[in-house]
N, CA, C and O atoms as a printed pandas DataFrame, in Angstrom:
     atom_number atom_name residue_name chain_id  residue_number  x_coord  y_coord  z_coord
0              1         N          MET        A               1   -6.901  137.660   67.619
1              2        CA          MET        A               1   -5.633  137.090   68.016
2              3         C          MET        A               1   -5.688  135.558   67.985
3              4         O          MET        A               1   -4.728  134.893   67.594
4              5         N          LYS        A               2   -6.845  135.014   68.411
5              6        CA          LYS        A               2   -6.974  133.557   68.407
6              7         C          LYS        A               2   -6.913  133.007   66.987
7              8         O          LYS        A               2   -6.309  131.961   66.751
8              9         N          SER        A               3   -7.532  133.700   66.048
9             10        CA          SER        A               3   -7.529  133.216   64.666
10            11         C          SER        A               3   -6.122  133.285   64.067
11            12         O          SER        A               3   -5.752  132.433   63.258
12            13         N          PHE        A               4   -5.345  134.281   64.453
13            14        CA          PHE        A               4   -3.963  134.371   63.983
14            15         C          PHE        A               4   -3.140  133.197   64.513
15            16         O          PHE        A               4   -2.363  132.600   63.768
16            17         N          ALA        A               5   -3.303  132.867   65.778
17            18        CA          ALA        A               5   -2.576  131.748   66.376
18            19         C          ALA        A               5   -2.988  130.440   65.710
19            20         O          ALA        A               5   -2.147  129.583   65.441
20            21         N          LEU        A               6   -4.269  130.293   65.448
21            22        CA          LEU        A               6   -4.751  129.082   64.785
22            23         C          LEU        A               6   -4.189  128.981   63.374
23            24         O          LEU        A               6   -3.767  127.907   62.948
24            25         N          ALA        A               7   -4.181  130.089   62.652
25            26        CA          ALA        A               7   -3.634  130.093   61.292
26            27         C          ALA        A               7   -2.148  129.760   61.307
27            28         O          ALA        A               7   -1.676  128.999   60.463
28            29         N          ALA        A               8   -1.411  130.320   62.254
29            30        CA          ALA        A               8    0.023  130.033   62.364
30            31         C          ALA        A               8    0.257  128.557   62.663
31            32         O          ALA        A               8    1.177  127.951   62.114
32            33         N          ALA        A               9   -0.562  127.982   63.522
33            34        CA          ALA        A               9   -0.430  126.564   63.855
34            35         C          ALA        A               9   -0.710  125.691   62.638
35            36         O          ALA        A               9   -0.021  124.697   62.411
36            37         N          LEU        A              10   -1.716  126.060   61.860
37            38        CA          LEU        A              10   -2.034  125.284   60.657
38            39         C          LEU        A              10   -0.920  125.361   59.623
39            40         O          LEU        A              10   -0.592  124.359   58.988
40            41         N          VAL        A              11   -0.342  126.533   59.452
41            42        CA          VAL        A              11    0.770  126.688   58.507
42            43         C          VAL        A              11    1.965  125.854   58.967
43            44         O          VAL        A              11    2.606  125.189   58.154
44            45         N          ALA        A              12    2.264  125.884   60.254
45            46        CA          ALA        A              12    3.385  125.104   60.784
46            47         C          ALA        A              12    3.151  123.609   60.594
47            48         O          ALA        A              12    4.066  122.877   60.216
48            49         N          ALA        A              13    1.936  123.160   60.855
49            50        CA          ALA        A              13    1.620  121.737   60.679
50            51         C          ALA        A              13    1.744  121.330   59.218
51            52         O          ALA        A              13    2.230  120.239   58.922
52            53         N          SER        A              14    1.319  122.176   58.316
53            54        CA          SER        A              14    1.429  121.880   56.882
54            55         C          SER        A              14    2.887  121.785   56.461
55            56         O          SER        A              14    3.256  120.905   55.683
56            57         N          ALA        A              15    3.705  122.675   56.965
57            58        CA          ALA        A              15    5.123  122.670   56.612
58            59         C          ALA        A              15    5.796  121.401   57.104
59            60         O          ALA        A              15    6.611  120.815   56.392
60            61         N          LEU        A              16    5.467  120.972   58.307
61            62        CA          LEU        A              16    6.060  119.747   58.843
62            63         C          LEU        A              16    5.628  118.535   58.027
63            64         O          LEU        A              16    6.430  117.634   57.784
64            65         N          GLY        A              17    4.379  118.505   57.606
65            66        CA          GLY        A              17    3.901  117.403   56.772
66            67         C          GLY        A              17    4.618  117.354   55.448
67            68         O          GLY        A              17    4.948  116.269   54.969
68            69         N          ALA        A              18    4.868  118.485   54.849
69            70        CA          ALA        A              18    5.591  118.540   53.571
70            71         C          ALA        A              18    7.023  118.066   53.740
71            72         O          ALA        A              18    7.546  117.349   52.887
72            73         N          LEU        A              19    7.656  118.456   54.821
73            74        CA          LEU        A              19    9.032  118.004   55.063
74            75         C          LEU        A              19    9.090  116.498   55.270
75            76         O          LEU        A              19   10.021  115.845   54.798
76            77         N          ALA        A              20    8.119  115.948   55.960
77            78        CA          ALA        A              20    8.103  114.509   56.199
78            79         C          ALA        A              20    7.956  113.740   54.894
79            80         O          ALA        A              20    8.539  112.666   54.748
80            81         N          GLN        A              21    7.196  114.262   53.948
81            82        CA          GLN        A              21    7.001  113.581   52.676
82            83         C          GLN        A              21    8.264  113.636   51.827
83            84         O          GLN        A              21    8.479  112.752   50.998
84            85         N          GLN        A              22    9.091  114.635   52.008
85            86        CA          GLN        A              22   10.278  114.795   51.198
86            87         C          GLN        A              22   11.526  114.240   51.873
87            88         O          GLN        A              22   12.617  114.310   51.308
88            89         N          ALA        A              23   11.377  113.691   53.072
89            90        CA          ALA        A              23   12.521  113.154   53.784
90            91         C          ALA        A              23   13.122  112.009   52.991
91            92         O          ALA        A              23   12.386  111.193   52.436
92            93         N          PRO        A              24   14.444  111.929   52.924
93            94        CA          PRO        A              24   15.063  110.842   52.170
94            95         C          PRO        A              24   14.739  109.484   52.794
95            96         O          PRO        A              24   14.622  109.355   54.013
96            97         N          VAL        A              25   14.600  108.502   51.954
97            98        CA          VAL        A              25   14.340  107.141   52.412
98            99         C          VAL        A              25   15.572  106.305   52.125
99           100         O          VAL        A              25   16.320  106.590   51.190
100          101         N          GLN        A              26   15.781  105.282   52.922
101          102        CA          GLN        A              26   16.973  104.474   52.764
102          103         C          GLN        A              26   16.603  103.001   52.709
103          104         O          GLN        A              26   15.816  102.510   53.518
104          105         N          LEU        A              27   17.180  102.314   51.751
105          106        CA          LEU        A              27   16.966  100.881   51.588
106          107         C          LEU        A              27   17.711  100.120   52.666
107          108         O          LEU        A              27   18.643  100.648   53.274
108          109         N          SER        A              28   17.304   98.881   52.905
109          110        CA          SER        A              28   18.023   98.046   53.858
110          111         C          SER        A              28   19.446   97.820   53.359
111          112         O          SER        A              28   19.721   97.936   52.165
112          113         N          SER        A              29   20.337   97.502   54.274
113          114        CA          SER        A              29   21.732   97.290   53.880
114          115         C          SER        A              29   21.875   96.098   52.938
115          116         O          SER        A              29   22.748   96.104   52.070
116          117         N          ALA        A              30   21.035   95.080   53.093
117          118        CA          ALA        A              30   21.102   93.918   52.203
118          119         C          ALA        A              30   20.744   94.300   50.766
119          120         O          ALA        A              30   21.407   93.874   49.820
120          121         N          ILE        A              31   19.703   95.095   50.612
121          122        CA          ILE        A              31   19.307   95.525   49.270
122          123         C          ILE        A              31   20.365   96.449   48.683
123          124         O          ILE        A              31   20.708   96.328   47.507
124          125         N          GLN        A              32   20.885   97.373   49.489
125          126        CA          GLN        A              32   21.929   98.273   49.004
126          127         C          GLN        A              32   23.157   97.489   48.548
127          128         O          GLN        A              32   23.740   97.795   47.508
128          129         N          THR        A              33   23.545   96.493   49.312
129          130        CA          THR        A              33   24.719   95.681   48.966
130          131         C          THR        A              33   24.506   94.966   47.635
131          132         O          THR        A              33   25.403   94.927   46.793
132          133         N          GLN        A              34   23.316   94.401   47.449
133          134        CA          GLN        A              34   23.031   93.688   46.198
134          135         C          GLN        A              34   23.039   94.642   45.014
135          136         O          GLN        A              34   23.608   94.331   43.967
136          137         N          ILE        A              35   22.408   95.808   45.174
137          138        CA          ILE        A              35   22.379   96.784   44.078
138          139         C          ILE        A              35   23.788   97.248   43.745
139          140         O          ILE        A              35   24.129   97.385   42.570
140          141         N          ARG        A              36   24.609   97.492   44.755
141          142        CA          ARG        A              36   25.994   97.940   44.510
142          143         C          ARG        A              36   26.839   96.840   43.866
143          144         O          ARG        A              36   27.806   97.138   43.165
144          145         N          ALA        A              37   26.487   95.584   44.095
145          146        CA          ALA        A              37   27.186   94.486   43.419
146          147         C          ALA        A              37   26.839   94.487   41.929
147          148         O          ALA        A              37   27.692   94.204   41.088
148          149         N          TRP        A              38   25.589   94.805   41.607
149          150        CA          TRP        A              38   25.159   94.869   40.209
150          151         C          TRP        A              38   25.630   96.146   39.521
151          152         O          TRP        A              38   26.032   96.124   38.358
152          153         N          ILE        A              39   25.577   97.263   40.254
153          154        CA          ILE        A              39   25.868   98.584   39.676
154          155         C          ILE        A              39   26.891   99.292   40.568
155          156         O          ILE        A              39   26.516  100.115   41.403
156          157         N          PRO        A              40   28.169   98.982   40.401
157          158        CA          PRO        A              40   29.186   99.607   41.254
158          159         C          PRO        A              40   29.152  101.133   41.136
159          160         O          PRO        A              40   28.990  101.684   40.047
160          161         N          GLY        A              41   29.308  101.794   42.273
161          162        CA          GLY        A              41   29.355  103.249   42.295
162          163         C          GLY        A              41   28.008  103.942   42.260
163          164         O          GLY        A              41   27.953  105.171   42.215
164          165         N          VAL        A              42   26.915  103.185   42.278
165          166        CA          VAL        A              42   25.585  103.793   42.225
166          167         C          VAL        A              42   25.336  104.611   43.490
167          168         O          VAL        A              42   25.750  104.226   44.584
168          169         N          ASP        A              43   24.654  105.745   43.326
169          170        CA          ASP        A              43   24.324  106.605   44.450
170          171         C          ASP        A              43   22.891  106.315   44.890
171          172         O          ASP        A              43   21.942  106.575   44.150
172          173         N          LEU        A              44   22.743  105.780   46.085
173          174        CA          LEU        A              44   21.424  105.445   46.618
174          175         C          LEU        A              44   21.034  106.381   47.759
175          176         O          LEU        A              44   20.104  106.089   48.511
176          177         N          SER        A              45   21.737  107.496   47.891
177          178        CA          SER        A              45   21.535  108.376   49.039
178          179         C          SER        A              45   20.332  109.302   48.913
179          180         O          SER        A              45   19.857  109.814   49.926
180          181         N          ALA        A              46   19.831  109.529   47.731
181          182        CA          ALA        A              46   18.741  110.499   47.564
182          183         C          ALA        A              46   17.561  109.893   46.819
183          184         O          ALA        A              46   17.042  110.495   45.878
184          185         N          LEU        A              47   17.140  108.722   47.228
185          186        CA          LEU        A              47   15.999  108.072   46.581
186          187         C          LEU        A              47   14.711  108.811   46.900
187          188         O          LEU        A              47   14.512  109.291   48.016
188          189         N          THR        A              48   13.852  108.893   45.915
189          190        CA          THR        A              48   12.518  109.417   46.170
190          191         C          THR        A              48   11.690  108.308   46.811
191          192         O          THR        A              48   12.082  107.141   46.811
192          193         N          THR        A              49   10.571  108.684   47.343
193          194        CA          THR        A              49    9.675  107.686   47.935
194          195         C          THR        A              49    9.206  106.702   46.873
195          196         O          THR        A              49    9.072  105.509   47.144
196          197         N          ALA        A              50    8.960  107.193   45.675
197          198        CA          ALA        A              50    8.507  106.321   44.581
198          199         C          ALA        A              50    9.603  105.331   44.193
199          200         O          ALA        A              50    9.324  104.149   43.996
200          201         N          GLN        A              51   10.842  105.800   44.083
201          202        CA          GLN        A              51   11.951  104.901   43.748
202          203         C          GLN        A              51   12.123  103.837   44.826
203          204         O          GLN        A              51   12.306  102.657   44.527
204          205         N          TYR        A              52   12.062  104.266   46.074
205          206        CA          TYR        A              52   12.186  103.334   47.192
206          207         C          TYR        A              52   11.116  102.246   47.089
207          208         O          TYR        A              52   11.418  101.057   47.192
208          209         N          ALA        A              53    9.886  102.655   46.889
209          210        CA          ALA        A              53    8.780  101.698   46.813
210          211         C          ALA        A              53    8.955  100.725   45.655
211          212         O          ALA        A              53    8.689   99.532   45.801
212          213         N          GLN        A              54    9.399  101.226   44.506
213          214        CA          GLN        A              54    9.593  100.359   43.341
214          215         C          GLN        A              54   10.717   99.359   43.579
215          216         O          GLN        A              54   10.598   98.192   43.206
216          217         N          ILE        A              55   11.798   99.802   44.191
217          218        CA          ILE        A              55   12.923   98.891   44.439
218          219         C          ILE        A              55   12.549   97.846   45.478
219          220         O          ILE        A              55   12.869   96.669   45.313
220          221         N          VAL        A              56   11.879   98.257   46.542
221          222        CA          VAL        A              56   11.452   97.291   47.559
222          223         C          VAL        A              56   10.495   96.282   46.940
223          224         O          VAL        A              56   10.572   95.091   47.242
224          225         N          SER        A              57    9.601   96.742   46.084
225          226        CA          SER        A              57    8.677   95.844   45.401
226          227         C          SER        A              57    9.428   94.863   44.499
227          228         O          SER        A              57    9.084   93.683   44.430
228          229         N          LEU        A              58   10.436   95.353   43.822
229          230        CA          LEU        A              58   11.255   94.496   42.962
230          231         C          LEU        A              58   11.901   93.377   43.778
231          232         O          LEU        A              58   11.905   92.219   43.361
232          233         N          PHE        A              59   12.447   93.731   44.944
233          234        CA          PHE        A              59   13.128   92.748   45.775
234          235         C          PHE        A              59   12.169   91.844   46.545
235          236         O          PHE        A              59   12.598   90.838   47.110
236          237         N          ALA        A              60   10.897   92.178   46.578
237          238        CA          ALA        A              60    9.920   91.382   47.315
238          239         C          ALA        A              60    9.609   90.055   46.631
239          240         O          ALA        A              60    9.161   89.113   47.285
240          241         N          SER        A              61    9.841   89.972   45.332
241          242        CA          SER        A              61    9.530   88.749   44.598
242          243         C          SER        A              61   10.803   88.109   44.058
243          244         O          SER        A              61   11.540   88.741   43.301
244          245         N          PRO        A              62   11.068   86.858   44.439
245          246        CA          PRO        A              62   12.265   86.179   43.926
246          247         C          PRO        A              62   12.270   86.059   42.402
247          248         O          PRO        A              62   13.335   86.010   41.787
248          249         N          ASP        A              63   11.085   86.010   41.794
249          250        CA          ASP        A              63   11.008   85.915   40.333
250          251         C          ASP        A              63   11.620   87.140   39.660
251          252         O          ASP        A              63   12.198   87.037   38.579
252          253         N          ASN        A              64   11.490   88.303   40.304
253          254        CA          ASN        A              64   12.049   89.533   39.750
254          255         C          ASN        A              64   13.571   89.558   39.787
255          256         O          ASN        A              64   14.204   90.313   39.049
256          257         N          LEU        A              65   14.156   88.732   40.647
257          258        CA          LEU        A              65   15.602   88.771   40.854
258          259         C          LEU        A              65   16.345   87.673   40.113
259          260         O          LEU        A              65   17.566   87.562   40.225
260          261         N          SER        A              66   15.622   86.869   39.362
261          262        CA          SER        A              66   16.294   85.809   38.607
262          263         C          SER        A              66   17.101   86.421   37.479
263          264         O          SER        A              66   16.797   87.518   37.010
264          265         N          GLY        A              67   18.117   85.718   37.053
265          266        CA          GLY        A              67   19.004   86.227   36.015
266          267         C          GLY        A              67   18.308   86.594   34.730
267          268         O          GLY        A              67   18.706   87.559   34.077
268          269         N          GLY        A              68   17.282   85.861   34.341
269          270        CA          GLY        A              68   16.588   86.114   33.087
270          271         C          GLY        A              68   15.747   87.377   33.087
271          272         O          GLY        A              68   15.358   87.859   32.023
272          273         N          SER        A              69   15.458   87.922   34.266
273          274        CA          SER        A              69   14.605   89.119   34.318
274          275         C          SER        A              69   15.415   90.417   34.394
275          276         O          SER        A              69   14.830   91.498   34.473
276          277         N          ASP        A              70   16.723   90.332   34.372
277          278        CA          ASP        A              70   17.615   91.499   34.383
278          279         C          ASP        A              70   17.311   92.467   35.524
279          280         O          ASP        A              70   16.917   93.607   35.279
280          281         N          PRO        A              71   17.490   92.023   36.769
281          282        CA          PRO        A              71   17.187   92.912   37.895
282          283         C          PRO        A              71   18.058   94.169   37.913
283          284         O          PRO        A              71   17.592   95.232   38.322
284          285         N          ALA        A              72   19.302   94.065   37.480
285          286        CA          ALA        A              72   20.166   95.251   37.443
286          287         C          ALA        A              72   19.601   96.288   36.482
287          288         O          ALA        A              72   19.608   97.482   36.780
288          289         N          GLY        A              73   19.118   95.841   35.343
289          290        CA          GLY        A              73   18.503   96.752   34.378
290          291         C          GLY        A              73   17.234   97.380   34.926
291          292         O          GLY        A              73   16.947   98.549   34.670
292          293         N          GLN        A              74   16.473   96.594   35.685
293          294        CA          GLN        A              74   15.247   97.128   36.283
294          295         C          GLN        A              74   15.586   98.217   37.305
295          296         O          GLN        A              74   14.918   99.249   37.360
296          297         N          VAL        A              75   16.626   97.983   38.116
297          298        CA          VAL        A              75   17.035   98.979   39.102
298          299         C          VAL        A              75   17.524  100.239   38.380
299          300         O          VAL        A              75   17.174  101.352   38.774
300          301         N          ARG        A              76   18.322  100.072   37.336
301          302        CA          ARG        A              76   18.781  101.234   36.564
302          303         C          ARG        A              76   17.607  102.036   36.019
303          304         O          ARG        A              76   17.617  103.266   36.064
304          305         N          ALA        A              77   16.594  101.342   35.503
305          306        CA          ALA        A              77   15.412  102.015   34.955
306          307         C          ALA        A              77   14.672  102.785   36.048
307          308         O          ALA        A              77   14.216  103.905   35.819
308          309         N          ILE        A              78   14.554  102.196   37.216
309          310        CA          ILE        A              78   13.891  102.873   38.329
310          311         C          ILE        A              78   14.663  104.127   38.733
311          312         O          ILE        A              78   14.069  105.182   38.953
312          313         N          LEU        A              79   15.971  104.011   38.828
313          314        CA          LEU        A              79   16.779  105.144   39.257
314          315         C          LEU        A              79   16.812  106.253   38.218
315          316         O          LEU        A              79   16.905  107.427   38.575
316          317         N          ASN        A              80   16.737  105.905   36.949
317          318        CA          ASN        A              80   16.789  106.915   35.892
318          319         C          ASN        A              80   15.442  107.519   35.554
319          320         O          ASN        A              80   15.375  108.563   34.905
320          321         N          ALA        A              81   14.363  106.872   35.988
321          322        CA          ALA        A              81   13.021  107.320   35.625
322          323         C          ALA        A              81   12.568  108.530   36.435
323          324         O          ALA        A              81   11.678  109.254   35.989
324          325         N          GLN        A              82   13.129  108.769   37.571
325          326        CA          GLN        A              82   12.649  109.861   38.441
326          327         C          GLN        A              82   13.471  111.104   38.262
327          328         O          GLN        A              82   13.210  112.116   38.912
């Protein structure tokens, strides 16, 4: 009986960990506003963790956001790649 309870606890813990990894992530309102200014109507509600990380990384460097580096195109590529 103890081993069954332990196995059930391990399965439950694994399931919770999987749900936490798949939980939607949300960008800051400032980043969302800027992206929506570049790409009107874009849906940012279901970003993957990888997309979130790439976009935050993009916005972390001012060099990435200069006009010559096409930040809107970079965001489009990130959103379409996943």
